[in-house]
KEBAZA-451114 format. One record per residue (C-alpha): residue in one letter; z, x, y. Coordinates in nm, 3 decimals, m for minus. Example, Ala and Ser with C-alpha at 12.3 -4.5 7.8 and 13.67 -1.06 7.14 Angstrom:
<sites>
+------+---------+---------+---------+
: type :       Z :       X :       Y :
+------+---------+---------+---------+
:    A :   0.780 :   1.230 :  m0.450 :
:    S :   0.714 :   1.367 :  m0.106 :
+------+---------+---------+---------+
</sites>
This chain:
<sites>
+------+---------+---------+---------+
: type :       Z :       X :       Y :
+------+---------+---------+---------+
:    M :  m0.107 :  m0.708 :  m2.358 :
:    P :  m0.157 :  m1.037 :  m2.146 :
:    S :  m0.373 :  m1.310 :  m2.285 :
:    Y :  m0.697 :  m1.390 :  m2.057 :
:    T :  m0.963 :  m1.657 :  m2.084 :
:    S :  m1.297 :  m1.583 :  m2.145 :
:    K :  m1.405 :  m1.630 :  m1.787 :
:    Q :  m1.107 :  m1.385 :  m1.707 :
:    R :  m1.236 :  m1.118 :  m1.937 :
:    V :  m1.584 :  m1.142 :  m1.781 :
:    M :  m1.450 :  m1.100 :  m1.441 :
:    L :  m1.223 :  m0.790 :  m1.552 :
:    A :  m1.534 :  m0.654 :  m1.725 :
:    I :  m1.766 :  m0.683 :  m1.401 :
:    V :  m1.580 :  m0.717 :  m1.091 :
:    P :  m1.367 :  m0.366 :  m1.100 :
:    P :  m1.654 :  m0.157 :  m1.108 :
:    L :  m1.855 :  m0.364 :  m0.868 :
:    V :  m1.596 :  m0.360 :  m0.627 :
:    A :  m1.489 :   0.008 :  m0.651 :
:    G :  m1.860 :   0.115 :  m0.612 :
:    L :  m1.901 :  m0.116 :  m0.290 :
:    I :  m1.570 :   0.021 :  m0.127 :
:    R :  m1.736 :   0.368 :  m0.190 :
:    V :  m2.046 :   0.320 :  m0.023 :
:    I :  m1.908 :   0.084 :   0.252 :
:    G :  m1.601 :   0.329 :   0.318 :
:    F :  m1.850 :   0.608 :   0.370 :
:    T :  m1.959 :   0.444 :   0.669 :
:    W :  m1.621 :   0.379 :   0.829 :
:    R :  m1.468 :   0.609 :   1.113 :
:    V :  m1.090 :   0.682 :   1.071 :
:    R :  m0.880 :   0.793 :   1.359 :
:    D :  m0.509 :   0.890 :   1.317 :
:    V :  m0.239 :   0.793 :   1.575 :
:    N :   0.111 :   0.986 :   1.531 :
:    A :   0.453 :   0.957 :   1.647 :
:    A :   0.577 :   1.283 :   1.817 :
:    G :   0.602 :   1.504 :   1.531 :
:    V :   0.495 :   1.287 :   1.241 :
:    A :   0.222 :   1.419 :   1.003 :
:    S :  m0.054 :   1.179 :   0.872 :
:    G :   0.130 :   1.068 :   0.534 :
:    H :  m0.125 :   1.157 :   0.270 :
:    T :  m0.086 :   1.545 :   0.392 :
:    I :   0.257 :   1.547 :   0.322 :
:    P :   0.337 :   1.699 :  m0.073 :
:    G :   0.501 :   1.448 :  m0.246 :
:    P :   0.721 :   1.302 :  m0.403 :
:    S :   0.755 :   1.029 :  m0.115 :
:    V :   0.798 :   0.682 :  m0.047 :
:    F :   0.553 :   0.454 :   0.164 :
:    A :   0.486 :   0.100 :   0.290 :
:    F :   0.231 :  m0.056 :   0.466 :
:    W :   0.107 :  m0.438 :   0.486 :
:    H :  m0.078 :  m0.592 :   0.216 :
:    C :  m0.380 :  m0.713 :   0.468 :
:    S :  m0.475 :  m0.317 :   0.519 :
:    L :  m0.525 :  m0.255 :   0.162 :
:    L :  m0.872 :  m0.211 :   0.159 :
:    A :  m0.913 :   0.075 :   0.420 :
:    C :  m0.659 :   0.222 :   0.237 :
:    A :  m0.801 :   0.198 :  m0.090 :
:    Y :  m1.094 :   0.428 :   0.010 :
:    R :  m0.912 :   0.665 :   0.274 :
:    F :  m0.642 :   0.776 :   0.032 :
:    R :  m0.872 :   0.775 :  m0.305 :
:    G :  m0.843 :   1.050 :  m0.563 :
:    L :  m0.501 :   1.167 :  m0.471 :
:    G :  m0.311 :   1.020 :  m0.768 :
:    I :  m0.073 :   0.798 :  m0.523 :
:    A :   0.136 :   0.561 :  m0.736 :
:    I :   0.115 :   0.225 :  m0.588 :
:    L :   0.294 :  m0.107 :  m0.729 :
:    I :   0.071 :  m0.394 :  m0.826 :
:    S :   0.166 :  m0.768 :  m0.950 :
:    Q :   0.141 :  m0.855 :  m1.293 :
:    S :  m0.054 :  m1.158 :  m1.205 :
:    F :  m0.444 :  m1.156 :  m1.298 :
:    D :  m0.529 :  m1.096 :  m0.941 :
:    G :  m0.311 :  m0.806 :  m0.970 :
:    E :  m0.491 :  m0.693 :  m1.266 :
:    L :  m0.818 :  m0.703 :  m1.120 :
:    I :  m0.683 :  m0.497 :  m0.813 :
:    A :  m0.500 :  m0.258 :  m1.089 :
:    R :  m0.843 :  m0.161 :  m1.220 :
:    V :  m1.024 :  m0.142 :  m0.878 :
:    V :  m0.765 :   0.116 :  m0.781 :
:    E :  m0.757 :   0.315 :  m1.090 :
:    R :  m1.141 :   0.339 :  m1.075 :
:    L :  m1.057 :   0.511 :  m0.716 :
:    G :  m0.804 :   0.761 :  m0.848 :
:    F :  m0.453 :   0.567 :  m0.791 :
:    V :  m0.233 :   0.544 :  m1.046 :
:    A :  m0.117 :   0.148 :  m1.071 :
:    V :   0.239 :   0.052 :  m1.163 :
:    R :   0.254 :  m0.295 :  m1.276 :
:    G :   0.543 :  m0.519 :  m1.148 :
:    S :   0.679 :  m0.674 :  m0.837 :
:    S :   0.993 :  m0.819 :  m0.674 :
:    S :   0.933 :  m1.161 :  m0.874 :
:    R :   0.753 :  m1.071 :  m1.184 :
:    G :   0.843 :  m0.743 :  m1.378 :
:    G :   1.027 :  m0.609 :  m1.099 :
:    V :   1.271 :  m0.410 :  m1.302 :
:    G :   1.005 :  m0.239 :  m1.491 :
:    G :   0.791 :  m0.172 :  m1.226 :
:    L :   1.095 :  m0.007 :  m1.034 :
:    K :   1.149 :   0.217 :  m1.297 :
:    A :   0.772 :   0.310 :  m1.378 :
:    M :   0.789 :   0.412 :  m1.003 :
:    S :   1.072 :   0.606 :  m1.000 :
:    E :   0.907 :   0.801 :  m1.279 :
:    A :   0.602 :   0.861 :  m1.058 :
:    Y :   0.843 :   0.994 :  m0.779 :
:    R :   1.016 :   1.237 :  m1.001 :
:    E :   0.668 :   1.356 :  m1.122 :
:    G :   0.605 :   1.435 :  m0.741 :
:    R :   0.365 :   1.157 :  m0.656 :
:    I :   0.334 :   0.983 :  m0.323 :
:    C :   0.475 :   0.621 :  m0.403 :
:    A :   0.298 :   0.337 :  m0.181 :
:    F :   0.416 :  m0.031 :  m0.163 :
:    T :   0.273 :  m0.314 :   0.004 :
:    A :   0.577 :  m0.397 :   0.157 :
:    D :   0.496 :  m0.804 :   0.194 :
:    G :   0.284 :  m0.819 :  m0.132 :
:    P :   0.193 :  m0.993 :  m0.336 :
:    K :   0.231 :  m1.316 :  m0.201 :
:    G :   0.416 :  m1.300 :   0.122 :
:    P :   0.512 :  m1.394 :   0.355 :
:    A :   0.279 :  m1.187 :   0.550 :
:    R :   0.422 :  m0.909 :   0.736 :
:    V :   0.775 :  m0.967 :   0.615 :
:    A :   0.927 :  m0.651 :   0.465 :
:    K :   1.043 :  m0.689 :   0.080 :
:    A :   1.318 :  m0.466 :  m0.079 :
:    G :   1.081 :  m0.266 :  m0.298 :
:    P :   1.055 :   0.064 :  m0.072 :
:    V :   1.428 :   0.068 :  m0.007 :
:    Q :   1.511 :  m0.018 :  m0.384 :
:    L :   1.318 :   0.280 :  m0.509 :
:    A :   1.423 :   0.507 :  m0.221 :
:    K :   1.786 :   0.437 :  m0.305 :
:    L :   1.726 :   0.479 :  m0.692 :
:    V :   1.554 :   0.830 :  m0.636 :
:    Q :   1.776 :   0.930 :  m0.347 :
:    A :   1.479 :   0.978 :  m0.137 :
:    P :   1.546 :   1.156 :   0.209 :
:    W :   1.327 :   0.905 :   0.375 :
:    I :   1.093 :   0.603 :   0.398 :
:    G :   0.748 :   0.652 :   0.564 :
:    C :   0.532 :   0.346 :   0.722 :
:    F :   0.206 :   0.315 :   0.822 :
:    H :  m0.090 :   0.061 :   0.916 :
:    A :  m0.453 :   0.058 :   0.904 :
:    Q :  m0.629 :  m0.153 :   1.180 :
:    P :  m1.018 :  m0.181 :   1.160 :
:    E :  m1.147 :  m0.268 :   1.496 :
:    Q :  m1.440 :  m0.445 :   1.338 :
:    A :  m1.337 :  m0.648 :   1.023 :
:    W :  m1.372 :  m0.972 :   0.839 :
:    T :  m1.078 :  m1.142 :   0.806 :
:    M :  m1.024 :  m1.361 :   0.497 :
:    N :  m0.869 :  m1.713 :   0.503 :
:    S :  m0.582 :  m1.568 :   0.254 :
:    W :  m0.173 :  m1.562 :   0.263 :
:    D :  m0.207 :  m1.224 :   0.435 :
:    R :  m0.521 :  m1.276 :   0.643 :
:    F :  m0.676 :  m0.982 :   0.452 :
:    L :  m0.896 :  m0.729 :   0.651 :
:    I :  m1.230 :  m0.630 :   0.524 :
:    P :  m1.357 :  m0.337 :   0.757 :
:    K :  m1.721 :  m0.402 :   0.834 :
:    P :  m1.981 :  m0.116 :   0.765 :
:    F :  m1.917 :   0.187 :   1.043 :
:    A :  m1.630 :   0.028 :   1.169 :
:    K :  m1.349 :   0.231 :   1.341 :
:    I :  m1.010 :   0.217 :   1.166 :
:    V :  m0.679 :   0.323 :   1.318 :
:    F :  m0.413 :   0.455 :   1.088 :
:    S :  m0.088 :   0.462 :   1.262 :
:    W :   0.220 :   0.675 :   1.173 :
:    P :   0.525 :   0.588 :   1.320 :
:    A :   0.865 :   0.807 :   1.263 :
:    P :   0.996 :   0.768 :   0.934 :
:    I :   1.336 :   0.597 :   0.822 :
:    A :   1.607 :   0.855 :   0.751 :
:    L :   1.792 :   0.740 :   0.468 :
:    D :   2.195 :   0.791 :   0.427 :
:    E :   2.292 :   0.702 :   0.071 :
:    K :   2.606 :   0.524 :   0.245 :
:    E :   2.393 :   0.291 :   0.445 :
:    E :   2.353 :  m0.061 :   0.303 :
:    S :   2.040 :  m0.169 :   0.161 :
:    T :   1.983 :  m0.463 :   0.408 :
:    T :   2.037 :  m0.239 :   0.707 :
:    V :   1.739 :  m0.018 :   0.575 :
:    L :   1.530 :  m0.335 :   0.509 :
:    A :   1.580 :  m0.423 :   0.875 :
:    E :   1.489 :  m0.075 :   0.989 :
:    L :   1.194 :  m0.085 :   0.780 :
:    Q :   1.087 :  m0.395 :   0.907 :
:    Q :   1.094 :  m0.275 :   1.254 :
:    Q :   0.901 :   0.040 :   1.175 :
:    M :   0.645 :  m0.170 :   1.008 :
:    I :   0.600 :  m0.372 :   1.354 :
:    E :   0.604 :  m0.065 :   1.524 :
:    A :   0.343 :   0.089 :   1.291 :
:    V :   0.118 :  m0.232 :   1.401 :
:    R :   0.213 :  m0.199 :   1.766 :
:    M :   0.085 :   0.168 :   1.769 :
:    T :  m0.270 :   0.060 :   1.659 :
:    E :  m0.290 :  m0.188 :   1.892 :
:    A :  m0.214 :   0.031 :   2.175 :
:    A :  m0.459 :   0.297 :   2.059 :
:    R :  m0.754 :   0.030 :   2.073 :
+------+---------+---------+---------+
</sites>
């Protein structure tokens, strides 16, 4: 169990229930629109197990829309990650702790267990510290480990939002904002394909996901 300062313990007690409550209240006012590539269903409607990737900046919109579905999401073991984990758990997600930089092996093992339990497994592809919108290997590593047939990508772009001055330009949708969710074609996997090649394909499909939301505005 990590050791926290008194200030951090107070924050962990107060911030998660407050933020989760605010997300529920403000999220209720949001309007959602899906933009799908031909023949592609919105990912949360496809029964698991599955592997998905999205950009860290859109985490808030996703936290509300996909609440209560038991989706497993990989979250950093940092203090900020602990705050996020406690918030999303209150919204009905399964927080798996680890990242590409800290606790990566343990996090990947826990995500593989979640996959085998039949869960949707989601990664912030550029998290937890960026660079922004540069895909990391986590989704590819998991997909290879569990022999998933494909990796899905999506992006959530609010048309009205506050943009934080953070590494990822984190997006906070405004009350009554319209949010466009895009679902490009998934990446079909071949066990013989090199991980670096799959990662390059993931990067391209994440770029396509953003393009689709921009085109839909």
